[in-house]
Structures are given as structure tokens and as C-alpha cells.
C-alpha positions in Angstrom: 0.0 0.0 0.0 1.2 3.5 -0.7 1.7 6.4 1.7 -2.0 7.3 1.7 -2.4 5.0 4.7 0.1 7.0 6.7 -0.1 10.6 5.5 -3.0 12.9 4.6 -4.2 12.9 1.1 -6.0 16.1 0.3 -8.0 14.6 -2.5 -9.3 11.8 -0.4 -10.3 14.4 2.3 -12.1 16.4 -0.3 -13.9 13.3 -1.5 -15.0 12.5 2.1 -16.1 16.2 2.5 -18.2 16.1 -0.7 -19.6 12.7 0.4 -20.6 13.9 3.8 -22.4 16.9 2.3 -24.4 14.5 0.1 -25.2 12.4 3.2 -26.6 15.5 5.0 -28.4 16.8 2.0 -29.9 13.3 1.3 -31.2 13.1 4.8 -32.6 16.6 4.6 -34.6 15.9 1.5 -35.7 12.4 2.5 -39.2 13.4 3.7 -39.8 16.5 1.5 -38.8 14.4 -1.6 -42.1 12.5 -1.4 -44.0 15.5 -2.7 -41.5 16.6 -5.3 -40.4 14.7 -8.4 -37.3 16.8 -8.7 -36.2 16.2 -5.1 -37.1 12.5 -5.4 -34.9 12.2 -8.5 -32.0 13.9 -6.6 -32.6 11.6 -3.6 -32.4 8.4 -5.8 -29.3 9.8 -7.6 -27.5 10.4 -4.3 -28.4 7.0 -2.9 -27.2 5.3 -6.0 -23.6 5.9 -4.9 -23.0 7.9 -1.7 -22.9 4.9 0.7 -20.8 2.8 -1.7 -18.5 5.8 -1.9 -18.1 6.0 1.9 -17.5 2.3 2.2 -15.0 2.5 -0.6 -13.2 5.5 1.0 -13.2 3.8 4.4 -11.5 0.8 2.9 -8.7 2.9 1.6 -7.8 4.1 5.1 -8.2 0.7 6.8 -5.3 -1.3 8.0 -5.1 -4.9 6.8 -3.4 -6.4 9.8 -5.0 -5.9 13.2 -2.8 -5.6 16.2 -3.6 -4.9 19.9 -3.6 -1.1 19.3 -6.0 -1.5 16.4 -8.5 -3.4 18.5 -8.3 -0.6 21.1 -8.9 2.0 18.4 -11.9 0.1 17.0 -13.4 0.0 20.5 -12.8 3.7 21.3 -13.5 5.3 17.9 -16.3 3.0 16.7 -17.9 0.8 19.4 -18.0 3.5 22.1 -19.5 6.2 19.7 -22.0 3.6 18.5 -23.2 2.9 22.0 -23.3 6.6 23.1 -25.1 7.8 19.9 -27.5 4.9 19.9 -28.7 6.2 23.3 -28.7 9.7 22.0 -30.7 8.9 18.9 -33.2 6.8 21.0 -33.6 9.8 23.3 -34.2 12.1 20.4 -36.6 9.7 18.9 -38.7 9.7 22.1 -38.7 13.5 22.1 -39.6 13.9 18.5 -41.7 10.8 17.8 -39.4 10.0 14.9 -40.0 6.2 14.7 -39.8 3.0 16.7 -36.4 1.7 17.8 -34.6 -1.4 19.1 -31.5 -1.5 21.2 -30.0 -4.1 18.9 -30.8 -2.3 15.7 -28.4 0.6 15.0 -30.7 3.6 14.9 -31.1 5.1 11.4 -27.7 6.3 10.1 -25.8 4.5 12.9 -25.9 1.3 10.8 -22.7 2.5 9.0 -20.8 2.7 12.3 -21.9 -0.8 13.2 -20.9 -2.1 9.7 -17.6 -0.4 10.0 -16.8 -2.4 13.1 -17.6 -5.6 11.2 -15.7 -4.6 8.1 -12.6 -3.7 10.0 -12.7 -7.1 11.8 -13.4 -9.0 8.6 -10.8 -7.2 6.4 -7.9 -9.6 7.1 -10.1 -12.4 5.7 -11.0 -10.6 2.5 -8.0 -8.5 1.7 -7.1 -10.2 -1.6 -8.6 -10.4 -5.1 -10.1 -13.8 -4.3 -11.5 -12.3 -1.1 -13.1 -9.6 -3.0 -14.8 -12.2 -5.3 -16.0 -14.0 -2.2 -17.3 -10.8 -0.7 -19.3 -10.1 -3.8 -20.7 -13.6 -3.8 -21.7 -13.3 -0.2 -23.3 -9.9 -0.8 -25.4 -11.3 -3.7 -26.4 -14.5 -1.8 -27.4 -12.7 1.3 -30.4 -11.3 -0.4 -32.0 -14.7 -0.5 -32.0 -15.0 3.4 -35.1 -13.2 4.7 -33.7 -13.6 8.2 -30.9 -11.1 7.5 -32.2 -7.5 8.1 -31.7 -4.4 10.2 -30.6 -6.2 13.4 -27.0 -5.4 14.1 -26.9 -4.0 10.5 -26.1 -7.4 9.2 -27.8 -7.0 5.8 -26.0 -3.7 5.0 -22.7 -5.0 6.3 -22.8 -7.8 3.8 -24.2 -5.7 1.0 -21.5 -3.0 1.2 -18.6 -5.2 2.2 -17.4 -5.5 -1.4 -17.1 -1.7 -1.7 -15.0 -1.6 1.5 -12.7 -4.4 0.2 -12.5 -2.8 -3.2 -11.4 0.5 -1.7 -8.8 -1.3 0.4 -7.3 -3.2 -2.5 -7.7 -0.8 -5.4 -9.0 2.5 -4.1 -5.8 4.5 -4.3 -5.1 3.3 -7.9 -8.7 4.1 -9.0 -8.6 7.6 -7.4 -5.2 8.2 -9.1 -6.6 7.1 -12.5 -9.5 9.4 -12.0 -7.1 12.3 -11.6 -5.2 11.3 -14.7 -8.3 10.8 -16.8 -10.9 13.2 -15.4 -13.1 13.4 -18.4 -13.4 9.6 -18.8 -14.2 9.1 -15.1 -16.6 12.0 -15.0 -18.5 10.4 -17.9 -18.4 7.1 -16.1 -20.0 8.8 -13.0 -22.7 10.4 -15.1 -23.4 7.1 -17.0 -23.6 5.1 -13.8 -25.9 7.5 -11.9 -27.9 8.1 -15.1 -28.3 4.3 -15.5 -29.7 4.0 -12.0 -32.1 6.9 -12.5 -33.3 5.4 -15.8 -33.8 2.1 -14.1 -35.8 3.8 -11.3 -38.0 5.4 -13.8 -38.7 2.0 -15.2 -39.7 0.6 -11.8 -36.6 0.0 -9.7 -37.5 -0.2 -6.0 -35.4 2.5 -4.3 -35.1 0.2 -1.3 -32.7 -1.9 -3.3 -30.2 0.9 -3.1 -30.0 0.7 0.7 -29.0 -2.9 0.9 -31.1 -3.3 4.0 -33.7 -5.7 2.7 -33.9 -9.2 1.3 -35.1 -10.0 -2.2 -38.6 -10.6 -1.0 -39.2 -6.9 -0.1 -36.3 -5.0 -1.6 -35.2 -6.7 -4.8 -34.2 -4.5 -7.7 -35.9 -7.1 -10.0 -38.2 -9.8 -8.8 -37.4 -12.1 -11.7 -33.6 -11.9 -11.5 -32.9 -10.5 -8.0 -29.3 -11.7 -7.8 -28.3 -10.4 -11.2 -30.1 -7.1 -10.5 -28.3 -6.7 -7.2 -24.9 -7.4 -8.8 -25.8 -4.8 -11.5 -26.6 -2.2 -8.9 -23.4 -2.9 -7.1 -21.4 -2.5 -10.3 -23.1 0.8 -11.0 -22.5 2.0 -7.5 -18.8 1.1 -7.7 -18.5 2.9 -11.1 -20.2 6.0 -9.7 -18.0 6.0 -6.6 -14.8 5.8 -8.7 -16.1 8.3 -11.2 -17.0 10.8 -8.4 -13.3 11.3 -7.8 -13.0 13.0 -11.1 -15.6 15.7 -10.4 -14.5 16.7 -6.9 -11.8 19.4 -6.9 -8.8 18.0 -5.1 -7.6 21.3 -3.7 -10.9 22.5 -2.1 -10.1 23.8 1.3 -13.7 23.6 2.5 -14.3 20.1 1.3 -11.0 19.0 2.7 -11.8 20.6 6.1 -15.2 18.8 6.2 -13.6 15.5 5.1 -11.2 15.5 8.0 -14.2 16.0 10.3 -16.6 13.7 8.5 -17.2 11.3 11.4 -18.3 14.1 13.7 -20.6 15.5 11.0 -22.0 12.0 10.3 -22.8 11.2 13.9 -24.2 14.6 14.9 -26.1 15.8 11.8 -28.9 13.2 12.2 -29.9 14.7 15.6 -30.2 18.1 14.0 -32.2 16.8 11.0 -34.6 15.0 13.4 -35.2 18.2 15.3 -35.6 20.1 12.1 -38.2 17.8 10.7 -40.1 17.5 14.0 -40.3 21.3 14.3 -42.4 21.4 11.1 -39.8 23.7 9.5 -39.8 21.8 6.1 -43.5 22.7 5.6 -42.6 26.4 5.9 -40.1 26.3 3.0 -41.6 27.9 -0.1 -42.6 25.3 -2.6 -40.7 27.1 -5.4 -37.5 27.2 -3.4 -37.0 23.8 -1.7 -33.8 22.8 -3.4 -31.6 25.9 -2.6 -33.1 26.3 0.9 -32.5 22.7 1.8 -29.0 22.8 0.3 -28.2 25.9 2.3 -29.5 24.3 5.5 -27.5 21.1 4.8 -24.3 23.1 4.4 -24.9 25.0 7.6 -25.6 21.8 9.5 -22.4 20.2 8.1 -20.3 23.2 9.1 -21.8 23.5 12.6 -21.5 19.8 13.4 -17.9 19.8 12.1 -17.0 22.2 14.8 -17.6 19.5 17.4 -14.8 17.3 15.9 -12.2 18.4 18.4 -14.1 17.5 21.5 -15.4 14.3 20.0 -11.8 13.2 19.1 -10.7 13.8 22.7 -13.8 12.0 24.0 -13.5 9.0 21.7 -9.7 8.5 21.6 -7.8 5.6 23.2 -6.2 6.6 26.4 -2.5 7.2 26.3 -0.3 4.7 28.1 1.0 6.1 31.4 4.8 6.4 31.4 6.6 3.6 33.2 8.1 4.5 36.5 11.8 3.5 36.9 12.1 0.8 39.4 14.2 1.8 42.4 17.5 0.0 42.9 
């Protein structure tokens, strides 16, 4: 692996920054989109690639070998935040009446944190081209099991596992290729997202993009569910790689957000829940929903990013105390 694993890569930070903005915006328009064909199209377009993108980018930064300090880091930076924010989101749900919850089902967007834990632990088993092929096969086969669902984020963990492995194995090379051939990869991105949108217009169930359901309730195609899921995964991977060509590598704002993307991801959902519960979306003029929601999304991302410092201090492994010299 190249030095991306050990030193900052501003383009990767910018990609994460652009990705987290799409996550916030996608959650902001999730409910208003039901009454707007334009917002609904944007919502489906975002969901066609934004979570494959995050799994892909997370794989780039993941260490293949796990040592003692890595397990400690997983506990402090993923397990502990998952527990704390699971309680926070359940509390907010009770205040806002958002929707029902279960202690063993990661609340709403927290599925990604739960899946990250599993991906990090599973990576040593899949970190090879053959492992990638096995991950794809498992992802496709998992759709046939109606017992795999939201609990512990198992369904999404298996669905997005190939993107994580792909990012770990080939992510740096693909991003570098996108920089060398921006037009080709930009066209690839447009073709992949356009393909999903066209498929959706022809009857694609948007639930198939989330990877959270089995083929009985969330198949992309009821006649050929496995082939359809594989096709969606290929389109998502193509869009994720192509996205690297349209994100400016030197963007200071996107890079700043990218470095703080975990804080934004964990916190913005609480703000969105309060925003929706307040009835504010209904007050937005019908002629201006897109720019207003986009502005709110940017403000939420910027505000929650400011909490990155305290969150890093709170969810960082404790430093080892210095050894005391034994007296003679």
C-alpha cells in the first residue's frame, strides 16, 4: 500500500467532504422528496452511490493487519461512539416521535458505524482479489435470506462489504486514475448515476439501493434479483470511482469537512430529526425547496464539524502512562 495510509491525502479528504455533504443533504430531503419529483430524483441519484462511496473510501484508510492497538482503536473510535449515539438517537426519537427503535438495531444512520466495526474485523479475511470475489458472492447471496435484516446492521454490512474491500485493494489506484483521466471518469460517473435513474423510472425499487432488505421486499428485480443486485453494485462502484473526477482535489472547505466527516455523520442526524419534528420543512416555499434545503445542509455540516475536536478527545484511546523507573 502507498503512503495514503500513513499521511494525509487532500483529494481523499475532499472526497469525504463532498460525500458527507451529500449524506446530510440526502437526509434533509428524505421526507420533502415524497412530494417533489425533482427532489425524489435527486434523492435516488444520491443514494445510487453515496454509501458505496463511503464504504470505498473507508476501505482505503483501513489497516489490513490488526494488532492490539488496532482493536483498542476500534473500541474507542467505533464501538463506544455507536453505544453513546445509539442512546442519544433513541432519546431524540422519544422527544420527536421519529420512529420505533430497538436496542440491537443501529438507529437510522448508525448502521454505518456498526458495519464499519464488522468490516474492520473481517478485512484480514477478504484483503485479496479472491477475497473480493467471495465478498461479492456473499453480498449477492445474502439477499435470499429473509432472516438477515436491520438487526446489528447485518444486511447492510454484507451488501456494502465488497465496496470496502474494493477500496482497500484498489482505491488509491482508482482515485489516481480518475485524476489522470478526469473526463473519462466524469463520464463514467454520469453514466452510472444516469443508469440507476433510468432504471428507477422503469420501476426500480429505491429500497434496493440501501442494501437493508432481502429479495422478498427489496429486490431490484423480482425475476432476476441476484443479477439485478450485482448490476446495482457495479453501477455503485463505477459511480463511486467516477465521483473522484468531479470533486476538486484542492478544495479547502471540502478537505476541512472531510477531516471531520465522522463528527458530521454522527451529529447531523440529531439536527435533522429536530428540524423535521419542528415542522420547518413545511414552511419552506414550494418554489425554493432545493436551494433552501441545500443551504441548511451546508450550515448543519459546518456546525457539526466544529464538534470534531471535543469528539476526538472523548473517543480517543487513552495514552499509556509512562513507566516508572524501578528503584534500585
